[in-house]
C-alpha positions, 0 to 999 in steps of 0.5 A: 500499499502506497504511504499516502493511502495508509494516512488516508485510510487511517484517517477514514477509520479515526473520523468514525469516532465522531460519527458514533461518539454522540450516539446519534449520528451514522456512517453512510457509505455513497458512491466514492465517499463516505459521510460521517454524521456526528448528530450535532450542528457542528461542521467540522464533526460532520465529515466526508472523505473520499473512498476512491480516486477522482478523475477530473475529464468527467463530472466525477468530483461534482457528482460526489459532492452533489450526492454528499449535499443531499445527504447532509442536508437532510441532517444539517447544514454544517459539514466538511470535507477531507480531500487527500490531494493524491486521490485527484488525478492532474485534471481533478486537481485543476478543477478542485477548487472551482468545484468546491466553491461553486458548491458553497464550500471554502478551503480552511486548512491544507495539513500535510499528511505525515508518516514516520517508520518509527519515532526518533530519540528525543533531542532533549530531556522530557519532563515526567508526565503521568499517562492515563487511558481515557477509561472512566468519567474523569478522563473523559471529562478532562479530554473534552475540557482540553480539547474545547480549550485547545482547539477552541470548540464550544464546551457543550459540543466537546462534552457531547462528543467525549463524555459518553463511555460508549464513545471510547469502546472503538478503535479511537483510543484516548490518553490524558497526561497528568502533572502533579494530579492536573489533567494538562494534556491529550492525545488519541491514538488509532491503530489501523492500516498498519499504522498508529494514527495521532490525533488530537494531540494538545496541551493547556495553554499554560503548559505548552513548550515545556515538552509535556505534549511530546512526552505524553505522545511517547508514553502513549505510542509505547503503550499502543505498541506493547499491545499491537506491535505496531511501529510506523505512525501517521498523522495530518500535521497542524502548523504548530505541530510540524517541526515537533513532528519533523523532529520525531521522524515524520516526513510529508507523504501527501497533502489534505484540503479541508473544506467547510460549508460556508 
């Protein structure tokens, strides 16, 4: 499997979490796409992804957008589409922006998809942090609160998504990092497509730039590796995390464009 497909497939497995977490969402397989409805009127948690390549010499992309639009229109006006650029041929890439703009969607980010065969050793001493898997009410609440603060997501939305015990029974495995008993950082790991996918890595503002996020990630990866034997890692990087991930051994293998309804 190509490196970019490992990143993309792991992402599709991870995003199912948002369709299943609240108890009122669903996953719907369509023609060449998959729609994941969270049950909430919150665009970044209502997600569409491609499931096969797009040919630009036809109306292939427009037809898929139209079908997704009909699906989400019955449920919410707010949804997003994660497009892996390597699933579009050259002609489709040339018409991509026009197709989404005409459909009423705008690009909000362009995260690189990255892969590491394994984590490189740390370049500095990292602080001590206690790792706890999300497995009870207190860790679920901490994950929701830090998500809300770090990613500027309304607290009630984060609580609805992350507070149910049933939400954490699938592939999306959450971890909370504690310092002197206080929850200060979070990360989720998804074991799929022969790799560990890294998601939702975040640290409270007052604990940033001290190494806690990296320390938590390394502990969580070691824990999942111990259970699965996986060493390869994938993720979609934010601008803020890009330099850290490069130092840890990640390199770019693809790029996504995230579109959001206006």
